[in-house]
PyMOL CGO cylinders between C-alpha atoms (Angstrom):
from pymol import cmd
from pymol.cgo import CYLINDER

trace = [
    CYLINDER, -26.49, -30.67, 140.44, -24.27, -28.92, 142.92, 0.3, 1, 1, 1, 1, 1, 1,
    CYLINDER, -24.27, -28.92, 142.92, -24.10, -25.14, 143.13, 0.3, 1, 1, 1, 1, 1, 1,
    CYLINDER, -24.10, -25.14, 143.13, -20.64, -23.70, 143.04, 0.3, 1, 1, 1, 1, 1, 1,
    CYLINDER, -20.64, -23.70, 143.04, -19.39, -20.43, 144.46, 0.3, 1, 1, 1, 1, 1, 1,
    CYLINDER, -19.39, -20.43, 144.46, -19.40, -18.90, 140.98, 0.3, 1, 1, 1, 1, 1, 1,
    CYLINDER, -19.40, -18.90, 140.98, -23.07, -19.83, 140.46, 0.3, 1, 1, 1, 1, 1, 1,
    CYLINDER, -23.07, -19.83, 140.46, -24.06, -18.11, 143.69, 0.3, 1, 1, 1, 1, 1, 1,
    CYLINDER, -24.06, -18.11, 143.69, -22.08, -14.96, 142.86, 0.3, 1, 1, 1, 1, 1, 1,
    CYLINDER, -22.08, -14.96, 142.86, -23.46, -14.81, 139.34, 0.3, 1, 1, 1, 1, 1, 1,
    CYLINDER, -23.46, -14.81, 139.34, -27.06, -15.16, 140.58, 0.3, 1, 1, 1, 1, 1, 1,
    CYLINDER, -27.06, -15.16, 140.58, -26.56, -12.41, 143.18, 0.3, 1, 1, 1, 1, 1, 1,
    CYLINDER, -26.56, -12.41, 143.18, -25.01, -10.14, 140.57, 0.3, 1, 1, 1, 1, 1, 1,
    CYLINDER, -25.01, -10.14, 140.57, -27.94, -10.64, 138.22, 0.3, 1, 1, 1, 1, 1, 1,
    CYLINDER, -27.94, -10.64, 138.22, -30.39, -9.87, 141.04, 0.3, 1, 1, 1, 1, 1, 1,
    CYLINDER, -30.39, -9.87, 141.04, -28.58, -6.70, 142.04, 0.3, 1, 1, 1, 1, 1, 1,
    CYLINDER, -28.58, -6.70, 142.04, -27.47, -5.28, 138.67, 0.3, 1, 1, 1, 1, 1, 1,
    CYLINDER, -27.47, -5.28, 138.67, -30.31, -6.12, 136.29, 0.3, 1, 1, 1, 1, 1, 1,
    CYLINDER, -30.31, -6.12, 136.29, -33.55, -4.14, 136.36, 0.3, 1, 1, 1, 1, 1, 1,
    CYLINDER, -33.55, -4.14, 136.36, -36.83, -5.93, 136.93, 0.3, 1, 1, 1, 1, 1, 1,
    CYLINDER, -36.83, -5.93, 136.93, -39.14, -6.46, 133.99, 0.3, 1, 1, 1, 1, 1, 1,
    CYLINDER, -39.14, -6.46, 133.99, -41.90, -3.88, 133.75, 0.3, 1, 1, 1, 1, 1, 1,
    CYLINDER, -41.90, -3.88, 133.75, -45.30, -5.09, 134.89, 0.3, 1, 1, 1, 1, 1, 1,
    CYLINDER, -45.30, -5.09, 134.89, -47.68, -5.39, 131.97, 0.3, 1, 1, 1, 1, 1, 1,
    CYLINDER, -47.68, -5.39, 131.97, -51.20, -6.81, 132.40, 0.3, 1, 1, 1, 1, 1, 1,
    CYLINDER, -51.20, -6.81, 132.40, -51.47, -7.30, 128.63, 0.3, 1, 1, 1, 1, 1, 1,
    CYLINDER, -51.47, -7.30, 128.63, -48.30, -9.39, 128.29, 0.3, 1, 1, 1, 1, 1, 1,
    CYLINDER, -48.30, -9.39, 128.29, -50.02, -12.76, 128.61, 0.3, 1, 1, 1, 1, 1, 1,
    CYLINDER, -50.02, -12.76, 128.61, -52.82, -11.82, 126.23, 0.3, 1, 1, 1, 1, 1, 1,
    CYLINDER, -52.82, -11.82, 126.23, -50.32, -10.54, 123.64, 0.3, 1, 1, 1, 1, 1, 1,
    CYLINDER, -50.32, -10.54, 123.64, -48.30, -13.73, 123.84, 0.3, 1, 1, 1, 1, 1, 1,
    CYLINDER, -48.30, -13.73, 123.84, -51.38, -15.95, 123.62, 0.3, 1, 1, 1, 1, 1, 1,
    CYLINDER, -51.38, -15.95, 123.62, -52.72, -14.02, 120.63, 0.3, 1, 1, 1, 1, 1, 1,
    CYLINDER, -52.72, -14.02, 120.63, -49.47, -14.64, 118.76, 0.3, 1, 1, 1, 1, 1, 1,
    CYLINDER, -49.47, -14.64, 118.76, -49.51, -18.40, 119.32, 0.3, 1, 1, 1, 1, 1, 1,
    CYLINDER, -49.51, -18.40, 119.32, -50.36, -20.49, 116.26, 0.3, 1, 1, 1, 1, 1, 1,
    CYLINDER, -50.36, -20.49, 116.26, -53.77, -22.12, 116.04, 0.3, 1, 1, 1, 1, 1, 1,
    CYLINDER, -53.77, -22.12, 116.04, -54.04, -25.59, 117.53, 0.3, 1, 1, 1, 1, 1, 1,
    CYLINDER, -54.04, -25.59, 117.53, -53.85, -28.36, 114.98, 0.3, 1, 1, 1, 1, 1, 1,
    CYLINDER, -53.85, -28.36, 114.98, -56.42, -31.11, 114.95, 0.3, 1, 1, 1, 1, 1, 1,
    CYLINDER, -56.42, -31.11, 114.95, -55.19, -34.39, 116.36, 0.3, 1, 1, 1, 1, 1, 1,
    CYLINDER, -55.19, -34.39, 116.36, -55.88, -36.89, 113.55, 0.3, 1, 1, 1, 1, 1, 1,
    CYLINDER, -55.88, -36.89, 113.55, -53.95, -39.70, 115.24, 0.3, 1, 1, 1, 1, 1, 1,
    CYLINDER, -53.95, -39.70, 115.24, -56.34, -39.70, 118.19, 0.3, 1, 1, 1, 1, 1, 1,
    CYLINDER, -56.34, -39.70, 118.19, -59.38, -39.94, 115.92, 0.3, 1, 1, 1, 1, 1, 1,
    CYLINDER, -59.38, -39.94, 115.92, -57.81, -42.75, 113.90, 0.3, 1, 1, 1, 1, 1, 1,
    CYLINDER, -57.81, -42.75, 113.90, -57.01, -44.63, 117.12, 0.3, 1, 1, 1, 1, 1, 1,
    CYLINDER, -57.01, -44.63, 117.12, -60.54, -44.16, 118.42, 0.3, 1, 1, 1, 1, 1, 1,
    CYLINDER, -60.54, -44.16, 118.42, -62.23, -45.40, 115.23, 0.3, 1, 1, 1, 1, 1, 1,
    CYLINDER, -62.23, -45.40, 115.23, -59.80, -48.30, 114.91, 0.3, 1, 1, 1, 1, 1, 1,
    CYLINDER, -59.80, -48.30, 114.91, -60.73, -49.39, 118.44, 0.3, 1, 1, 1, 1, 1, 1,
    CYLINDER, -60.73, -49.39, 118.44, -64.43, -49.05, 117.67, 0.3, 1, 1, 1, 1, 1, 1,
    CYLINDER, -64.43, -49.05, 117.67, -63.97, -51.20, 114.54, 0.3, 1, 1, 1, 1, 1, 1,
    CYLINDER, -63.97, -51.20, 114.54, -61.98, -53.70, 116.62, 0.3, 1, 1, 1, 1, 1, 1,
    CYLINDER, -61.98, -53.70, 116.62, -64.76, -53.92, 119.21, 0.3, 1, 1, 1, 1, 1, 1,
    CYLINDER, -64.76, -53.92, 119.21, -67.39, -54.47, 116.52, 0.3, 1, 1, 1, 1, 1, 1,
    CYLINDER, -67.39, -54.47, 116.52, -65.24, -57.18, 114.87, 0.3, 1, 1, 1, 1, 1, 1,
    CYLINDER, -65.24, -57.18, 114.87, -64.49, -58.84, 118.22, 0.3, 1, 1, 1, 1, 1, 1,
    CYLINDER, -64.49, -58.84, 118.22, -68.17, -58.91, 119.19, 0.3, 1, 1, 1, 1, 1, 1,
    CYLINDER, -68.17, -58.91, 119.19, -69.21, -60.30, 115.80, 0.3, 1, 1, 1, 1, 1, 1,
    CYLINDER, -69.21, -60.30, 115.80, -66.48, -62.96, 115.63, 0.3, 1, 1, 1, 1, 1, 1,
    CYLINDER, -66.48, -62.96, 115.63, -66.87, -63.85, 119.29, 0.3, 1, 1, 1, 1, 1, 1,
    CYLINDER, -66.87, -63.85, 119.29, -70.62, -64.22, 118.86, 0.3, 1, 1, 1, 1, 1, 1,
    CYLINDER, -70.62, -64.22, 118.86, -70.14, -66.51, 115.88, 0.3, 1, 1, 1, 1, 1, 1,
    CYLINDER, -70.14, -66.51, 115.88, -67.61, -68.59, 117.82, 0.3, 1, 1, 1, 1, 1, 1,
    CYLINDER, -67.61, -68.59, 117.82, -69.92, -68.92, 120.81, 0.3, 1, 1, 1, 1, 1, 1,
    CYLINDER, -69.92, -68.92, 120.81, -72.83, -69.92, 118.54, 0.3, 1, 1, 1, 1, 1, 1,
    CYLINDER, -72.83, -69.92, 118.54, -70.64, -72.54, 116.85, 0.3, 1, 1, 1, 1, 1, 1,
    CYLINDER, -70.64, -72.54, 116.85, -69.31, -74.02, 120.08, 0.3, 1, 1, 1, 1, 1, 1,
    CYLINDER, -69.31, -74.02, 120.08, -72.74, -74.16, 121.70, 0.3, 1, 1, 1, 1, 1, 1,
    CYLINDER, -72.74, -74.16, 121.70, -73.93, -76.40, 118.86, 0.3, 1, 1, 1, 1, 1, 1,
    CYLINDER, -73.93, -76.40, 118.86, -71.31, -79.01, 119.83, 0.3, 1, 1, 1, 1, 1, 1,
    CYLINDER, -71.31, -79.01, 119.83, -72.17, -81.43, 122.63, 0.3, 1, 1, 1, 1, 1, 1,
    CYLINDER, -72.17, -81.43, 122.63, -68.96, -80.64, 124.57, 0.3, 1, 1, 1, 1, 1, 1,
    CYLINDER, -68.96, -80.64, 124.57, -66.75, -77.63, 125.19, 0.3, 1, 1, 1, 1, 1, 1,
    CYLINDER, -66.75, -77.63, 125.19, -62.95, -78.07, 125.18, 0.3, 1, 1, 1, 1, 1, 1,
    CYLINDER, -62.95, -78.07, 125.18, -60.31, -76.28, 127.21, 0.3, 1, 1, 1, 1, 1, 1,
    CYLINDER, -60.31, -76.28, 127.21, -59.24, -74.65, 123.94, 0.3, 1, 1, 1, 1, 1, 1,
    CYLINDER, -59.24, -74.65, 123.94, -62.73, -73.19, 123.51, 0.3, 1, 1, 1, 1, 1, 1,
    CYLINDER, -62.73, -73.19, 123.51, -62.61, -71.71, 127.00, 0.3, 1, 1, 1, 1, 1, 1,
    CYLINDER, -62.61, -71.71, 127.00, -59.18, -70.22, 126.25, 0.3, 1, 1, 1, 1, 1, 1,
    CYLINDER, -59.18, -70.22, 126.25, -60.51, -68.66, 123.06, 0.3, 1, 1, 1, 1, 1, 1,
    CYLINDER, -60.51, -68.66, 123.06, -63.47, -67.24, 125.04, 0.3, 1, 1, 1, 1, 1, 1,
    CYLINDER, -63.47, -67.24, 125.04, -60.92, -65.69, 127.41, 0.3, 1, 1, 1, 1, 1, 1,
    CYLINDER, -60.92, -65.69, 127.41, -58.88, -64.29, 124.54, 0.3, 1, 1, 1, 1, 1, 1,
    CYLINDER, -58.88, -64.29, 124.54, -61.96, -62.70, 122.97, 0.3, 1, 1, 1, 1, 1, 1,
    CYLINDER, -61.96, -62.70, 122.97, -62.90, -61.24, 126.34, 0.3, 1, 1, 1, 1, 1, 1,
    CYLINDER, -62.90, -61.24, 126.34, -59.37, -59.89, 126.90, 0.3, 1, 1, 1, 1, 1, 1,
    CYLINDER, -59.37, -59.89, 126.90, -59.28, -58.28, 123.44, 0.3, 1, 1, 1, 1, 1, 1,
    CYLINDER, -59.28, -58.28, 123.44, -62.70, -56.72, 124.00, 0.3, 1, 1, 1, 1, 1, 1,
    CYLINDER, -62.70, -56.72, 124.00, -61.69, -55.42, 127.45, 0.3, 1, 1, 1, 1, 1, 1,
    CYLINDER, -61.69, -55.42, 127.45, -58.43, -53.98, 126.12, 0.3, 1, 1, 1, 1, 1, 1,
    CYLINDER, -58.43, -53.98, 126.12, -60.15, -52.15, 123.28, 0.3, 1, 1, 1, 1, 1, 1,
    CYLINDER, -60.15, -52.15, 123.28, -62.88, -50.86, 125.58, 0.3, 1, 1, 1, 1, 1, 1,
    CYLINDER, -62.88, -50.86, 125.58, -60.27, -49.65, 128.10, 0.3, 1, 1, 1, 1, 1, 1,
    CYLINDER, -60.27, -49.65, 128.10, -58.37, -47.88, 125.31, 0.3, 1, 1, 1, 1, 1, 1,
    CYLINDER, -58.37, -47.88, 125.31, -61.54, -46.13, 124.15, 0.3, 1, 1, 1, 1, 1, 1,
    CYLINDER, -61.54, -46.13, 124.15, -62.28, -45.15, 127.75, 0.3, 1, 1, 1, 1, 1, 1,
    CYLINDER, -62.28, -45.15, 127.75, -58.79, -43.69, 128.11, 0.3, 1, 1, 1, 1, 1, 1,
    CYLINDER, -58.79, -43.69, 128.11, -59.08, -41.68, 124.90, 0.3, 1, 1, 1, 1, 1, 1,
    CYLINDER, -59.08, -41.68, 124.90, -62.48, -40.30, 125.93, 0.3, 1, 1, 1, 1, 1, 1,
    CYLINDER, -62.48, -40.30, 125.93, -61.19, -39.50, 129.44, 0.3, 1, 1, 1, 1, 1, 1,
    CYLINDER, -61.19, -39.50, 129.44, -58.15, -37.62, 128.09, 0.3, 1, 1, 1, 1, 1, 1,
    CYLINDER, -58.15, -37.62, 128.09, -60.32, -35.69, 125.63, 0.3, 1, 1, 1, 1, 1, 1,
    CYLINDER, -60.32, -35.69, 125.63, -62.76, -34.65, 128.34, 0.3, 1, 1, 1, 1, 1, 1,
    CYLINDER, -62.76, -34.65, 128.34, -59.93, -33.62, 130.69, 0.3, 1, 1, 1, 1, 1, 1,
    CYLINDER, -59.93, -33.62, 130.69, -58.40, -31.47, 127.95, 0.3, 1, 1, 1, 1, 1, 1,
    CYLINDER, -58.40, -31.47, 127.95, -61.75, -29.71, 127.47, 0.3, 1, 1, 1, 1, 1, 1,
    CYLINDER, -61.75, -29.71, 127.47, -62.06, -29.09, 131.21, 0.3, 1, 1, 1, 1, 1, 1,
    CYLINDER, -62.06, -29.09, 131.21, -58.54, -27.63, 131.32, 0.3, 1, 1, 1, 1, 1, 1,
    CYLINDER, -58.54, -27.63, 131.32, -59.27, -25.42, 128.31, 0.3, 1, 1, 1, 1, 1, 1,
    CYLINDER, -59.27, -25.42, 128.31, -62.47, -24.13, 129.93, 0.3, 1, 1, 1, 1, 1, 1,
    CYLINDER, -62.47, -24.13, 129.93, -60.61, -23.33, 133.14, 0.3, 1, 1, 1, 1, 1, 1,
    CYLINDER, -60.61, -23.33, 133.14, -57.93, -21.48, 131.20, 0.3, 1, 1, 1, 1, 1, 1,
    CYLINDER, -57.93, -21.48, 131.20, -60.62, -19.56, 129.35, 0.3, 1, 1, 1, 1, 1, 1,
    CYLINDER, -60.62, -19.56, 129.35, -62.28, -18.57, 132.63, 0.3, 1, 1, 1, 1, 1, 1,
    CYLINDER, -62.28, -18.57, 132.63, -58.90, -17.50, 134.04, 0.3, 1, 1, 1, 1, 1, 1,
    CYLINDER, -58.90, -17.50, 134.04, -58.24, -15.32, 130.97, 0.3, 1, 1, 1, 1, 1, 1,
    CYLINDER, -58.24, -15.32, 130.97, -61.58, -13.56, 131.29, 0.3, 1, 1, 1, 1, 1, 1,
    CYLINDER, -61.58, -13.56, 131.29, -60.97, -12.71, 134.93, 0.3, 1, 1, 1, 1, 1, 1,
]
cmd.load_cgo(trace, "trace")
């Protein structure tokens, strides 16, 4: 966005004519005390437990499939593809759980740092 002559004049006028805000060390604390309590994130928990259930189901069904195919004297290309699909599903669910856990831990670290900054 381009600044026009009027924008520059208006900014200079605000700087010159308006008084500065008074310095208050308690301003941040007052504002933070008035913020509403943080709500629990139910969607994240549902996602996490759905992924855990998906991993359990994938391991169980994949194990049954492997046991069934190993009883046959030969393995088809289709069997190998299904092995790959089971592996891809498992890897995707595991990566999703890893991401959720990583984000949760990073949020806790950020909250701790903010808490330390407030104390100082």
